[in-house]
N, C-alpha and C positions, 0 to 999 in steps of 0.2 A: 587631332583627329576627332571628329564628332562621334557621338554615341550611335547614331544611325548606321555608320559604317561598321562600328564594332558589333552591333546587333547582327548585321549581315554576315560579318566574319564568323560569328558563332551560330548562325542559322543552321538548322539541321541537327544541332546538338541539344540534348535535354538532360535534366536531372536524372540520375540513376536511381533515386529513391522514389520520387513521385511522378516522373516522366513529364514534368512541366517544361516547356521550351524556355530557353534562356531569352528573356526579353530585356528591354532597356533598363528596367529596375534591377536586373540581376547583375549588371556590370557596374562596378564602382571604380572610377578612375582615382587611383591613389596619388599618382605623380605623372606629370607629362613634361618631358624635356624635348630638345630638338630631335634626338635620335632614339629616344627610349620612352616607352609607355609602360607604366606599372599599374596593373588593375587587379581587382579582387572579384571573383565570380561567386555569388551567393544566390541560391535558388530563391526567387521572389515568392514562390508558393509555400515551400516547406522549411526554408531557412538553412538548408544544408550548405555549408561553406566548402567551396572547391579549392580554396587557397588563392595564392597570388600568382599572376602570370607576368612575365617580363617580355615585352614585344619590342624588337628592334624595328623602328618605323621610318628609318631614314629614307628609303625609297619605296615604301609600301603605298600602293594605290589600289583601289578597288574599281573594277569595271563591271557594270551591270549588263547582263544580256537577258533575253527572255527565259532561257533555260537554266542558266547557272551563274554563279558568282565567280569571277576569275580574279585571282590575286596575281599581280604582275610586278616585276622588278623587285622581288623579295630577295633577301639574302639567302644563301644556301641553308638548308635545314641542318640542325646540329647532328653530327655523325656519331657513330659508336666510338670512334677514336677521340672525338671532342669530349665525350663523357668520361672516358678513361683518363685523358689528360687532366681534366678538372678534378677527378677523384685523386689522382696522384699529387696534384698541387695542394689540394685541401689536406690530404693525409700528412704532408710535410710541414704544414703550418705549426708554428710553436706559439709561445706566449706573446710574441711580438706580431701577431697576425694583423693588428690594426694598421701597421705601416703600409699595407697594400691598399687601404681606403684613401681615396683622394681627400685632401684637406677640406675642400669645399663641401664634402658630404659627411664629414664626421659628426657634426652636431645637428643633423636634420631629422 
């Protein structure tokens, strides 16, 4: 996915500290795989770090229109139940939590 599409995806959003719009310089792609995009958002004006975002991009496509940007064929948003399930899963992890990380990602 190119940065221009990401800028459009984040258009209309701005830094809560300095109110600067998120531009291409604010989006740092950390990792891109077939179905996953990991990016970091840092305000290019004041430097506030908004953290890392994980985007499932398997079927993500952006469609331009004169009035709005439409995201189509996206996966369903994370639900309240998804968050609770993740919390329960993480809560039960013990000292062997690394067994859940795929081998090909352990030393990256």
